[in-house]
Biopython code that builds the backbone (N, CA, C, O; Angstrom):
import numpy as np
from Bio.PDB.StructureBuilder import StructureBuilder

atoms = [
    (1, "MET", "N", (39.475, 30.008, -14.800)),
    (1, "MET", "CA", (41.011, 29.341, -14.838)),
    (1, "MET", "C", (41.847, 30.358, -15.261)),
    (1, "MET", "O", (42.968, 30.354, -14.753)),
    (2, "TRP", "N", (41.601, 31.196, -16.031)),
    (2, "TRP", "CA", (42.534, 32.117, -16.693)),
    (2, "TRP", "C", (43.405, 33.012, -15.699)),
    (2, "TRP", "O", (44.448, 33.551, -16.071)),
    (3, "THR", "N", (43.015, 33.100, -14.711)),
    (3, "THR", "CA", (43.687, 33.987, -13.521)),
    (3, "THR", "C", (44.962, 33.382, -12.781)),
    (3, "THR", "O", (45.776, 33.963, -12.062)),
    (4, "GLY", "N", (44.898, 32.044, -13.167)),
    (4, "GLY", "CA", (45.905, 31.348, -12.431)),
    (4, "GLY", "C", (45.541, 30.918, -10.806)),
    (4, "GLY", "O", (46.344, 30.381, -10.042)),
    (5, "ASN", "N", (44.284, 31.250, -10.512)),
    (5, "ASN", "CA", (43.938, 30.977, -9.073)),
    (5, "ASN", "C", (42.269, 30.747, -9.290)),
    (5, "ASN", "O", (41.747, 30.865, -10.398)),
    (6, "GLY", "N", (41.507, 30.398, -8.051)),
    (6, "GLY", "CA", (40.063, 30.053, -8.113)),
    (6, "GLY", "C", (39.990, 28.788, -8.468)),
    (6, "GLY", "O", (40.937, 28.006, -8.554)),
    (7, "PRO", "N", (38.530, 28.510, -8.739)),
    (7, "PRO", "CA", (38.303, 27.210, -9.121)),
    (7, "PRO", "C", (39.218, 26.374, -10.272)),
    (7, "PRO", "O", (39.312, 26.851, -11.403)),
    (8, "ARG", "N", (39.826, 25.223, -9.958)),
    (8, "ARG", "CA", (40.578, 24.620, -10.666)),
    (8, "ARG", "C", (39.868, 23.227, -11.339)),
    (8, "ARG", "O", (40.531, 22.244, -11.669)),
    (9, "GLU", "N", (38.487, 23.326, -11.470)),
    (9, "GLU", "CA", (37.969, 22.231, -11.639)),
    (9, "GLU", "C", (36.736, 22.486, -12.507)),
    (9, "GLU", "O", (35.900, 23.223, -11.984)),
    (10, "ARG", "N", (36.421, 21.962, -13.890)),
    (10, "ARG", "CA", (35.246, 22.224, -14.344)),
    (10, "ARG", "C", (34.427, 20.643, -14.765)),
    (10, "ARG", "O", (35.003, 19.690, -15.289)),
    (11, "ARG", "N", (33.318, 20.682, -14.468)),
    (11, "ARG", "CA", (32.543, 19.408, -14.722)),
    (11, "ARG", "C", (31.613, 19.771, -15.890)),
    (11, "ARG", "O", (31.410, 20.946, -16.195)),
    (12, "HIS", "N", (31.001, 18.638, -16.595)),
    (12, "HIS", "CA", (29.831, 18.660, -17.694)),
    (12, "HIS", "C", (29.343, 17.319, -17.471)),
    (12, "HIS", "O", (29.960, 16.258, -17.573)),
    (13, "ALA", "N", (28.038, 17.547, -17.123)),
    (13, "ALA", "CA", (27.295, 15.947, -17.324)),
    (13, "ALA", "C", (26.599, 15.812, -18.602)),
    (13, "ALA", "O", (25.645, 16.492, -18.979)),
    (14, "ILE", "N", (27.210, 14.810, -19.262)),
    (14, "ILE", "CA", (26.906, 14.161, -20.404)),
    (14, "ILE", "C", (25.649, 13.206, -20.298)),
    (14, "ILE", "O", (25.650, 12.396, -19.372)),
    (15, "VAL", "N", (24.671, 13.233, -21.096)),
    (15, "VAL", "CA", (23.534, 12.423, -20.988)),
    (15, "VAL", "C", (23.749, 11.710, -22.487)),
    (15, "VAL", "O", (23.829, 12.410, -23.496)),
    (16, "PHE", "N", (23.823, 10.440, -22.529)),
    (16, "PHE", "CA", (23.867, 9.557, -23.786)),
    (16, "PHE", "C", (22.667, 9.702, -24.539)),
    (16, "PHE", "O", (21.599, 9.679, -23.926)),
    (17, "ASP", "N", (22.681, 9.851, -25.815)),
    (17, "ASP", "CA", (21.548, 9.655, -26.751)),
    (17, "ASP", "C", (20.518, 8.497, -26.375)),
    (17, "ASP", "O", (19.308, 8.559, -26.157)),
    (18, "ASP", "N", (21.451, 7.364, -26.372)),
    (18, "ASP", "CA", (20.625, 5.961, -26.138)),
    (18, "ASP", "C", (21.426, 5.428, -24.920)),
    (18, "ASP", "O", (22.591, 5.642, -24.586)),
    (19, "GLN", "N", (20.403, 4.634, -24.331)),
    (19, "GLN", "CA", (20.775, 4.088, -22.913)),
    (19, "GLN", "C", (21.772, 2.724, -23.538)),
    (19, "GLN", "O", (21.553, 2.068, -24.557)),
    (20, "PHE", "N", (22.795, 2.585, -22.652)),
    (20, "PHE", "CA", (23.650, 1.194, -22.612)),
    (20, "PHE", "C", (23.171, 0.285, -21.982)),
    (20, "PHE", "O", (22.329, 0.526, -21.116)),
    (21, "ARG", "N", (23.585, -1.000, -22.255)),
    (21, "ARG", "CA", (22.989, -2.075, -21.326)),
    (21, "ARG", "C", (23.806, -2.147, -20.111)),
    (21, "ARG", "O", (23.204, -2.365, -19.059)),
    (22, "GLU", "N", (25.053, -2.002, -20.084)),
    (22, "GLU", "CA", (25.989, -1.777, -19.063)),
    (22, "GLU", "C", (26.695, -0.466, -19.279)),
    (22, "GLU", "O", (26.767, 0.136, -20.350)),
    (23, "PRO", "N", (27.332, -0.013, -17.846)),
    (23, "PRO", "CA", (28.113, 1.332, -18.074)),
    (23, "PRO", "C", (29.188, 1.036, -19.171)),
    (23, "PRO", "O", (29.938, 0.061, -19.152)),
    (24, "PRO", "N", (29.165, 1.880, -20.000)),
    (24, "PRO", "CA", (30.061, 1.537, -21.098)),
    (24, "PRO", "C", (31.573, 1.943, -20.716)),
    (24, "PRO", "O", (31.742, 2.665, -19.733)),
    (25, "SER", "N", (32.690, 1.490, -21.477)),
    (25, "SER", "CA", (33.856, 1.942, -21.286)),
    (25, "SER", "C", (34.106, 3.340, -21.986)),
    (25, "SER", "O", (33.506, 3.701, -22.998)),
    (26, "MET", "N", (35.119, 4.119, -21.287)),
    (26, "MET", "CA", (34.790, 5.415, -21.870)),
    (26, "MET", "C", (36.228, 5.808, -22.165)),
    (26, "MET", "O", (37.156, 5.375, -21.483)),
    (27, "MET", "N", (36.428, 6.767, -23.355)),
    (27, "MET", "CA", (37.686, 7.176, -23.696)),
    (27, "MET", "C", (37.570, 8.748, -23.869)),
    (27, "MET", "O", (36.914, 9.162, -24.824)),
    (28, "VAL", "N", (38.098, 9.543, -23.104)),
    (28, "VAL", "CA", (38.042, 11.037, -23.137)),
    (28, "VAL", "C", (39.507, 11.729, -23.548)),
    (28, "VAL", "O", (40.556, 11.094, -23.435)),
    (29, "SER", "N", (39.470, 12.748, -23.912)),
    (29, "SER", "CA", (40.698, 13.120, -24.721)),
    (29, "SER", "C", (40.453, 14.742, -24.758)),
    (29, "SER", "O", (39.308, 15.194, -24.783)),
    (30, "ILE", "N", (41.557, 15.541, -24.760)),
    (30, "ILE", "CA", (41.615, 16.953, -25.019)),
    (30, "ILE", "C", (41.574, 17.253, -26.527)),
    (30, "ILE", "O", (42.444, 16.699, -27.198)),
    (31, "SER", "N", (40.850, 17.907, -27.046)),
    (31, "SER", "CA", (40.954, 17.912, -28.760)),
    (31, "SER", "C", (41.433, 19.713, -29.033)),
    (31, "SER", "O", (41.907, 19.985, -30.136)),
    (32, "MET", "N", (41.317, 20.529, -28.279)),
    (32, "MET", "CA", (41.865, 21.909, -28.167)),
    (32, "MET", "C", (42.275, 22.403, -26.967)),
    (32, "MET", "O", (41.761, 21.966, -25.937)),
    (33, "TRP", "N", (43.221, 23.348, -26.925)),
    (33, "TRP", "CA", (43.359, 23.904, -25.674)),
    (33, "TRP", "C", (44.017, 25.208, -25.749)),
    (33, "TRP", "O", (44.971, 25.327, -26.518)),
    (34, "ASP", "N", (43.606, 26.243, -25.013)),
    (34, "ASP", "CA", (44.381, 27.554, -25.227)),
    (34, "ASP", "C", (45.061, 27.959, -23.706)),
    (34, "ASP", "O", (44.357, 28.553, -22.889)),
    (35, "MET", "N", (46.107, 27.691, -23.467)),
    (35, "MET", "CA", (46.875, 27.874, -22.252)),
    (35, "MET", "C", (47.658, 28.984, -22.277)),
    (35, "MET", "O", (48.194, 29.274, -23.347)),
    (36, "GLY", "N", (47.885, 29.856, -21.048)),
    (36, "GLY", "CA", (48.672, 30.922, -21.124)),
    (36, "GLY", "C", (50.133, 30.587, -21.383)),
    (36, "GLY", "O", (50.406, 29.451, -20.995)),
    (37, "PRO", "N", (51.099, 31.213, -21.899)),
    (37, "PRO", "CA", (52.356, 31.009, -22.127)),
    (37, "PRO", "C", (53.352, 30.989, -21.247)),
    (37, "PRO", "O", (54.425, 30.414, -21.433)),
    (38, "ASP", "N", (52.946, 31.798, -19.960)),
    (38, "ASP", "CA", (53.883, 32.040, -18.876)),
    (38, "ASP", "C", (54.086, 31.151, -17.892)),
    (38, "ASP", "O", (54.984, 31.323, -17.068)),
    (39, "THR", "N", (53.153, 29.945, -17.861)),
    (39, "THR", "CA", (53.120, 29.129, -16.760)),
    (39, "THR", "C", (53.034, 27.584, -17.395)),
    (39, "THR", "O", (52.561, 27.386, -18.514)),
    (40, "PRO", "N", (53.437, 26.750, -16.730)),
    (40, "PRO", "CA", (53.327, 25.105, -17.280)),
    (40, "PRO", "C", (51.930, 24.939, -17.500)),
    (40, "PRO", "O", (51.032, 25.415, -16.806)),
    (41, "ALA", "N", (51.799, 24.161, -18.613)),
    (41, "ALA", "CA", (50.373, 23.651, -19.166)),
    (41, "ALA", "C", (50.347, 22.232, -18.311)),
    (41, "ALA", "O", (51.068, 21.272, -18.582)),
    (42, "ARG", "N", (49.429, 22.272, -17.278)),
    (42, "ARG", "CA", (49.060, 21.204, -16.403)),
    (42, "ARG", "C", (47.484, 20.809, -16.527)),
    (42, "ARG", "O", (46.567, 21.571, -16.222)),
    (43, "GLY", "N", (47.357, 19.733, -16.935)),
    (43, "GLY", "CA", (45.821, 19.355, -16.997)),
    (43, "GLY", "C", (45.592, 17.754, -16.899)),
    (43, "GLY", "O", (46.385, 16.874, -17.232)),
    (44, "ASP", "N", (44.440, 17.631, -16.415)),
    (44, "ASP", "CA", (43.880, 16.282, -16.252)),
    (44, "ASP", "C", (42.454, 16.221, -16.741)),
    (44, "ASP", "O", (41.664, 17.138, -16.516)),
    (45, "ILE", "N", (42.126, 15.111, -17.426)),
    (45, "ILE", "CA", (40.782, 14.885, -17.981)),
    (45, "ILE", "C", (40.594, 13.520, -17.712)),
    (45, "ILE", "O", (41.404, 12.593, -17.750)),
    (46, "MET", "N", (39.079, 13.547, -17.360)),
    (46, "MET", "CA", (38.525, 12.129, -17.273)),
    (46, "MET", "C", (37.097, 11.964, -17.152)),
    (46, "MET", "O", (36.363, 12.950, -17.086)),
    (47, "ALA", "N", (36.625, 10.700, -17.116)),
    (47, "ALA", "CA", (35.296, 10.431, -17.147)),
    (47, "ALA", "C", (34.965, 10.073, -15.511)),
    (47, "ALA", "O", (35.653, 9.235, -14.929)),
    (48, "GLU", "N", (34.022, 10.674, -14.929)),
    (48, "GLU", "CA", (33.641, 10.206, -13.667)),
    (48, "GLU", "C", (32.016, 9.875, -13.766)),
    (48, "GLU", "O", (31.232, 10.319, -14.604)),
    (49, "ASN", "N", (31.708, 8.867, -12.548)),
    (49, "ASN", "CA", (30.210, 8.732, -12.336)),
    (49, "ASN", "C", (29.619, 8.120, -13.717)),
    (49, "ASN", "O", (28.570, 8.562, -14.185)),
    (50, "VAL", "N", (30.263, 7.202, -14.269)),
    (50, "VAL", "CA", (29.781, 6.679, -15.572)),
    (50, "VAL", "C", (28.629, 5.538, -15.309)),
    (50, "VAL", "O", (28.898, 4.461, -14.776)),
    (51, "THR", "N", (27.429, 5.872, -15.707)),
    (51, "THR", "CA", (26.292, 5.132, -15.835)),
    (51, "THR", "C", (25.971, 4.418, -17.188)),
    (51, "THR", "O", (26.640, 4.566, -18.211)),
    (52, "LYS", "N", (24.879, 3.636, -17.069)),
    (52, "LYS", "CA", (24.204, 3.441, -18.350)),
    (52, "LYS", "C", (23.583, 4.774, -19.275)),
    (52, "LYS", "O", (23.469, 4.751, -20.500)),
    (53, "ARG", "N", (23.277, 5.734, -18.536)),
    (53, "ARG", "CA", (22.612, 6.847, -19.159)),
    (53, "ARG", "C", (23.548, 8.158, -19.359)),
    (53, "ARG", "O", (23.285, 9.119, -20.083)),
    (54, "GLY", "N", (24.759, 7.970, -18.512)),
    (54, "GLY", "CA", (25.646, 9.142, -18.966)),
    (54, "GLY", "C", (26.863, 9.148, -18.122)),
    (54, "GLY", "O", (27.251, 8.123, -17.562)),
    (55, "PHE", "N", (27.538, 10.409, -18.011)),
    (55, "PHE", "CA", (28.703, 10.590, -17.339)),
    (55, "PHE", "C", (29.071, 12.051, -16.956)),
    (55, "PHE", "O", (28.453, 12.924, -17.565)),
    (56, "ASP", "N", (29.912, 12.407, -16.113)),
    (56, "ASP", "CA", (30.456, 13.446, -15.859)),
    (56, "ASP", "C", (31.833, 13.704, -16.540)),
    (56, "ASP", "O", (32.764, 12.988, -16.173)),
    (57, "LEU", "N", (32.013, 14.443, -17.283)),
    (57, "LEU", "CA", (33.382, 14.929, -18.175)),
    (57, "LEU", "C", (34.022, 15.879, -17.202)),
    (57, "LEU", "O", (33.433, 16.945, -17.020)),
    (58, "VAL", "N", (35.048, 15.670, -16.603)),
    (58, "VAL", "CA", (35.729, 16.326, -15.820)),
    (58, "VAL", "C", (37.269, 17.226, -16.016)),
    (58, "VAL", "O", (38.206, 16.429, -16.046)),
    (59, "PHE", "N", (37.562, 18.182, -16.104)),
    (59, "PHE", "CA", (38.845, 18.589, -16.525)),
    (59, "PHE", "C", (39.445, 19.457, -15.347)),
    (59, "PHE", "O", (38.783, 20.425, -14.973)),
    (60, "ARG", "N", (40.630, 19.181, -14.749)),
    (60, "ARG", "CA", (41.316, 19.583, -13.791)),
    (60, "ARG", "C", (42.660, 20.215, -13.890)),
    (60, "ARG", "O", (43.541, 19.482, -14.341)),
    (61, "THR", "N", (42.954, 21.285, -13.598)),
    (61, "THR", "CA", (44.298, 21.765, -13.572)),
    (61, "THR", "C", (44.781, 22.318, -12.184)),
    (61, "THR", "O", (43.923, 22.547, -11.332)),
    (62, "TRP", "N", (46.023, 22.530, -11.928)),
    (62, "TRP", "CA", (46.501, 23.026, -10.653)),
    (62, "TRP", "C", (47.319, 24.111, -10.683)),
    (62, "TRP", "O", (47.399, 24.846, -11.667)),
    (63, "SER", "N", (48.139, 24.318, -9.336)),
    (63, "SER", "CA", (49.014, 25.202, -9.260)),
    (63, "SER", "C", (48.740, 26.489, -10.043)),
    (63, "SER", "O", (47.560, 26.837, -10.039)),
    (64, "ASP", "N", (49.593, 27.256, -10.708)),
    (64, "ASP", "CA", (49.266, 28.647, -11.315)),
    (64, "ASP", "C", (49.012, 28.551, -12.872)),
    (64, "ASP", "O", (49.024, 29.568, -13.565)),
    (65, "THR", "N", (48.780, 27.292, -13.398)),
    (65, "THR", "CA", (48.350, 27.164, -14.856)),
    (65, "THR", "C", (47.377, 27.945, -14.984)),
    (65, "THR", "O", (46.490, 28.076, -14.140)),
    (66, "ARG", "N", (47.462, 28.715, -16.365)),
    (66, "ARG", "CA", (46.180, 29.284, -16.991)),
    (66, "ARG", "C", (45.776, 28.878, -17.953)),
    (66, "ARG", "O", (46.443, 28.664, -18.966)),
    (67, "VAL", "N", (44.364, 28.659, -17.781)),
    (67, "VAL", "CA", (43.476, 27.962, -19.010)),
    (67, "VAL", "C", (42.530, 29.034, -19.705)),
    (67, "VAL", "O", (41.644, 29.548, -19.021)),
    (68, "ALA", "N", (42.664, 29.346, -20.869)),
    (68, "ALA", "CA", (41.687, 30.270, -21.159)),
    (68, "ALA", "C", (40.372, 29.349, -21.824)),
    (68, "ALA", "O", (39.198, 29.668, -21.636)),
    (69, "ARG", "N", (40.751, 28.289, -22.541)),
    (69, "ARG", "CA", (39.513, 27.478, -22.992)),
    (69, "ARG", "C", (40.037, 26.066, -23.176)),
    (69, "ARG", "O", (41.235, 25.794, -23.256)),
    (70, "ILE", "N", (39.133, 25.269, -23.232)),
    (70, "ILE", "CA", (39.585, 23.738, -23.482)),
    (70, "ILE", "C", (38.411, 23.230, -24.119)),
    (70, "ILE", "O", (37.277, 23.608, -23.824)),
    (71, "ARG", "N", (38.730, 22.197, -25.172)),
    (71, "ARG", "CA", (37.784, 21.413, -25.884)),
    (71, "ARG", "C", (37.977, 20.157, -25.599)),
    (71, "ARG", "O", (39.147, 19.780, -25.526)),
    (72, "ALA", "N", (36.955, 19.248, -25.378)),
    (72, "ALA", "CA", (37.188, 17.683, -25.012)),
    (72, "ALA", "C", (36.095, 16.937, -26.260)),
    (72, "ALA", "O", (35.115, 17.392, -26.850)),
    (73, "ASP", "N", (36.755, 15.671, -26.314)),
    (73, "ASP", "CA", (36.032, 14.775, -27.183)),
    (73, "ASP", "C", (36.100, 13.371, -26.135)),
    (73, "ASP", "O", (36.990, 13.048, -25.349)),
    (74, "TRP", "N", (34.876, 12.729, -26.438)),
    (74, "TRP", "CA", (34.692, 11.533, -25.897)),
    (74, "TRP", "C", (34.161, 10.443, -26.535)),
    (74, "TRP", "O", (33.406, 10.640, -27.487)),
    (75, "THR", "N", (34.452, 9.192, -26.137)),
    (75, "THR", "CA", (33.591, 8.133, -27.036)),
    (75, "THR", "C", (33.418, 7.056, -25.823)),
    (75, "THR", "O", (34.262, 6.766, -24.974)),
    (76, "ALA", "N", (32.009, 6.509, -25.981)),
    (76, "ALA", "CA", (31.687, 5.749, -25.046)),
    (76, "ALA", "C", (31.383, 4.398, -25.896)),
    (76, "ALA", "O", (30.711, 4.479, -26.925)),
    (77, "ILE", "N", (31.873, 3.207, -25.460)),
    (77, "ILE", "CA", (32.087, 1.966, -26.123)),
    (77, "ILE", "C", (31.298, 0.827, -25.207)),
    (77, "ILE", "O", (31.524, 0.519, -24.037)),
    (78, "GLY", "N", (30.413, 0.362, -26.017)),
    (78, "GLY", "CA", (29.455, -0.791, -25.275)),
    (78, "GLY", "C", (28.102, -1.198, -26.121)),
    (78, "GLY", "O", (27.786, -0.657, -27.180)),
    (79, "ALA", "N", (27.440, -2.129, -25.543)),
    (79, "ALA", "CA", (26.184, -2.332, -26.278)),
    (79, "ALA", "C", (25.267, -1.571, -25.710)),
    (79, "ALA", "O", (25.259, -1.354, -24.498)),
    (80, "VAL", "N", (24.314, -1.041, -26.622)),
    (80, "VAL", "CA", (23.046, -0.187, -26.311)),
    (80, "VAL", "C", (21.878, -1.175, -26.158)),
    (80, "VAL", "O", (21.869, -2.343, -26.548)),
    (81, "VAL", "N", (21.026, -0.600, -25.609)),
    (81, "VAL", "CA", (19.497, -1.221, -25.381)),
    (81, "VAL", "C", (18.800, -1.055, -26.781)),
    (81, "VAL", "O", (18.793, 0.065, -27.290)),
    (82, "SER", "N", (18.239, -2.073, -27.401)),
    (82, "SER", "CA", (17.347, -1.984, -28.556)),
    (82, "SER", "C", (16.240, -2.483, -28.420)),
    (82, "SER", "O", (16.062, -3.266, -27.487)),
    (83, "ASP", "N", (15.196, -2.169, -29.309)),
    (83, "ASP", "CA", (14.091, -2.642, -29.385)),
    (83, "ASP", "C", (13.976, -4.298, -29.589)),
    (83, "ASP", "O", (13.012, -5.004, -29.293)),
    (84, "ASP", "N", (15.003, -4.629, -30.071)),
    (84, "ASP", "CA", (15.000, -6.091, -30.646)),
    (84, "ASP", "C", (15.533, -6.989, -29.439)),
    (84, "ASP", "O", (15.382, -8.211, -29.430)),
    (85, "ASP", "N", (16.152, -6.297, -28.447)),
    (85, "ASP", "CA", (16.338, -7.137, -27.253)),
    (85, "ASP", "C", (15.191, -7.924, -26.795)),
    (85, "ASP", "O", (14.136, -7.312, -26.960)),
    (86, "TRP", "N", (15.062, -9.053, -26.286)),
    (86, "TRP", "CA", (14.144, -10.120, -25.618)),
    (86, "TRP", "C", (14.809, -10.846, -24.622)),
    (86, "TRP", "O", (15.984, -11.161, -24.814)),
    (87, "ASP", "N", (14.162, -11.199, -23.452)),
    (87, "ASP", "CA", (14.733, -12.178, -22.602)),
    (87, "ASP", "C", (13.878, -13.306, -22.362)),
    (87, "ASP", "O", (12.718, -13.086, -22.013)),
    (88, "VAL", "N", (14.270, -14.428, -22.493)),
    (88, "VAL", "CA", (13.802, -15.781, -22.198)),
    (88, "VAL", "C", (13.673, -16.265, -20.770)),
    (88, "VAL", "O", (14.770, -16.571, -20.303)),
    (89, "GLU", "N", (12.769, -16.407, -20.031)),
    (89, "GLU", "CA", (12.625, -16.905, -18.932)),
    (89, "GLU", "C", (12.056, -18.288, -18.671)),
    (89, "GLU", "O", (11.950, -18.704, -17.518)),
]
sb = StructureBuilder()
sb.init_structure("model")
sb.init_model(0)
sb.init_chain("A")
sb.init_seg("    ")
for serial, (resi, resn, name, xyz) in enumerate(atoms, 1):
    if name == "N":
        sb.init_residue(resn, " ", resi, " ")
    sb.init_atom(name, np.array(xyz, "f"), 0.0, 1.0, " ", f" {name:<3s}", serial, name[0])
structure = sb.get_structure()
């Protein structure tokens, strides 16, 4: 993304350490970015394909924005599966 053209999206598959009971609510944010000074800083970050076991962290930019590097943080919010869970039928 540094040249200002070419692929304008990066995906990273995240696997949770523990499985959630239901797909969790996700919060993602940019914690650091290094962008070129000669073009506007444009970016979009999101969680896609959220499941009980993980999600895809996706960063996109567009036009001629130059991105040298970026760091993202995420938080998953929800109940996790526990050995103490039981089901009465």
